[in-house]
N, C-alpha and C positions, 0 to 999 in steps of 0.2 A: 262567556265571560272572558276576562283578559288572559287567564292562564290557558284556556282552550285555544284562543286565537293565537297566542304566542307559540304554543306547541305545534299548531298546524303550520305556521309560517316556518318554524325551525325545520320540520320534516320536509317542507317544500324546498327549502334552500339545500338541504342535504341531498335530496333527489336530483336537483339541478346540478350540484357539484359532482355527484357520482356519474351523471350522464356526460358532462363536459370534460371531466378529468378521469378517464378510465384508469384502472389500477395498472401499475408498471409490471413488466414481465418478470419472471422468476430468475433472479441473478445468481441463485445458488448453483446453477449449472455453469459449466465451463464453456458451453457452446457460445459462439458469437451472437450477440443480441440482434433482433430484427428491428426494434423500434428506433426511429430516428430522433435525435435531439436537435433543437435549434441552437447552434453555438453562437451565443451573443457576443458582441464586442465587449471588451473589458469595461468600457465606460458605462455600460448598462448593467453590470453586475452590482449586486448589493454588497455581498461580502465574498461569496463563492460563485462558481458558474451556475449552480442550480440551487433552488431553495429546498433545504432539507434540515433535519435536526442536526445540531452541531455535534452532539454526542449520543452514544447509545450505552445502555447498561449491559456490560459483558457477562453479568451474573444472572441475567434473566433466563427464563426457560423457553425462550422463543425457539421454535423448531427451525433448524437449518439442515441442509443436506451435506453429508460428508462421507467419505469412503471409510470402510472398516479398517483399512490399513493403507500405508503409502503405496502398496502394490496395486491398489485399485484406482490410483490417480491417472486420469487420461491426459498425460502431458502432450501427446501428439495433437490433440484438438486445440491446445493453447498455443502451440508453436508449429503450425502445419507446414510452413515453408522449411524450417529447420528439420522437421521430421522427415520430409521428403529427400533431404540432402545427406543427413547423417546416417551412419550405420547403426547407431544406438539411439535409445530414447532420449530426447532433449529435456533433461531435468534441470530445474533452476538451481543455481549455486549462490545466488544473492537474493535476499528476502527483505522487502520493505514492509514492516508491520504497521498497520494503520496508515496505509499509503494515501488515503484521501483521494484526490483527483489525479493521481499519478504524475504530478509535476516533476518529482525527483526521477522517476523511472524514465520519463520522456527526455529528460536532460541527459541522463547517463547512456541511454540506448545507442546514439551515434558515436559516443566517445569510447565505448567498450563493446564493439560488435561481436567480440568473441565470448562474451559473458551472457548467460541466460538468467533473466531476472524476473521475479514474481512479486506482486503486491498483494497483500491481504487486507481486506477492509470489511467491517462488520455491517455498515449501513447499505442496504440494497440499492437505493437510488444512486448513491455515490459510485457503487460498483458498476452499475449500468452505464452511467455517464463515462467513467474511466475506460470501460471497454470500447465504447463508441469513439472516444478520443484516440485510443490506440489503433483502432481500425482505420480511422482517417489518416493517422500518421503512416500506417503501412501502405495505404493507397497512394498517398503523396510521394513516398519514397520510391515506389514502383514507377510512378509517372516521371519522377526526376531521372530515373535510370533511362527510361525510354527517350526522354528529351535530351539526354547527354549532360544534364546538370549535376548528376551524381555518378562518380566513377566506381566501378565494382571490381574487386580482385577475385576473378573466377577460379584462380588456382587454389584458394583456401576455402573449402566448403564449410568450415566452422564459423566464418564471418557472416553476420546477418545484416540485412538492410535495417535502417532505423525503424523501430516499431515492431520488427519481426522477432526480436529477442526479449520482449517484455509482454507481460499480461497481468491482469488483475482478477482475483476471484473473491467471492464472499466467504469469509471464515471468521469464526470467533477464536482468536489465537489463544485466549486463556483456557479454552476447553478442548480445542480440536487440532492444535498445531501438529502433534505427532501422528494424526490421522493422514496428514498430507506429506510430511517431511520425514525422510529416513534418517537413521543414525549417521552422523558425520557427513551429511550431504552438503551443508552450506559452508561457504567461505566468508560471508559477511551477512550481518543482520542490522538493519537500520530501524531506529526508533526516533522519529522526527516529531517533535512538539506534541507529545501525547497529552491526553486529558489529565490535568493535575488532580482532579477529585479533591477539592480543597478540604472538605470536612474530614475530621479524623476518623469518623466511623465509616467513611467511604474509601479510606486508604487501601483497603483490601482489593479495590477495583483497579488499582494502578498496575500498569503493564509491566513494570519492573518490581519484582519481589523475590524473596529467597526461593520460594517454590518454583516460580516461573523461570528463574535463572538456571535452575537445574535442567529444565526442559530445553532451554536455549543452548546450554552446554552440550546436551545430548545431540542436538541437531547440527552443531558446529564441528568442523574438522579441527584437529589439533593445529594451533596457530591461527585459527579463524578469528575474526574481529567482530565485536559488538560496538555500534555507534549509538550514542544516546545524546540528544540535544533538546533543550527547552529554553524558552524565553522567560520562564518562571524560576527564579533562583532557588526557591525552596525545593521545587521538584528536581532541579538539576543537582542540588546537593543530595537529595534523597537517592536518586539513581546512582550517583557516584559512590555513595556510602554503601548501598546494597551490593554493588559490583566489587568494591574493595574488600568487603567482608566475605564474599563467596570464595571458596577454595579453588574453584575452577578457572578463575580469571585473574589477570594482572594488568595494571594500567600501562598504557604506552607513555613514553617520555614525551616531553614537549617537542623535542627534535624529531621523533618518529611521527608525531601528529602533523608537524609541518610538512613532512615529506609524503604523507599519505595522499594518494591521488583522488580519494573520494571525500575527504573531510570537508573541503570547502563547499562541495555540491550538497552534502548532507545539511550544512548550515544554511545554505542560501537558495536552494532550488525548488523547494516545495511551496505550495500556496500559503501555508502557515508562515514559512520563512519570509516570503514577500510581504505579507501583512505585518509581521514583526518588524521588518526593516522600515516600512512606512511609519510605524509608530515609534521608531528609534528605540527599540527595546534591546537590552543586552542579551546575547545568546550564550548559553552555557553548554559546551560540548565536552564529552569525555569519550575516549575510545579504550576498550579493554581487549586483551588477547586471551584466547582460549588456551589453557595450559594442557 
């Protein structure tokens, strides 16, 4: 009958899909991935470099690997070149939460070679892609040095080649941030165009909230900065309101924001920022200082 025929065809298609599209590697590890992506030119992109879900539920019980404490984080495997040059472990001082395809990190890497930056992303396919992108940036910068296209200051061991001071890992920040980051470890935290979670019953999934801000304050040094930007005015107002009401933060003045060397890149460098620019949407940025 029709139902049996439809069921058989459905199973056949699933088997064909599974054989032609093997599952992706486990990106919860910090080790460099081995699978190669085909980096398409931008005119072939639909919306982002790879096809994947636009969002993920941070409150789901999906199993992810994380250390018991920040002491168990293998920073040396994330930044092997810096680990071989520095006398101490190369820990990140700048964090990009929900970094997506690492567009902001790749833009900042050559501009701030003395800073170690880490991106955290919940979607495994996106993490895998970003790690490959950073690997290619590292290989390209090394080749540029050999060809003489990139000059290196060998007198300062803290300066990294483009790509060597950034990395991306899979992490559910709402649940496991303090498993990776120590107290007062960070100088800056970026929140670029987070999921607005429109429905009121889903507002508890928003990445800026009273409870989470206390965790971010724990991870930030005194005087450290939080950057939050969105092209959704309602969400931009929400994030500003939550930060203003939290006792651990104070807003930067407009003059301080204009002088900040990271503000413009936070607004314009990520893939979401580029999409927002093409759609001519307003961008709502706020920067707050840790007290």
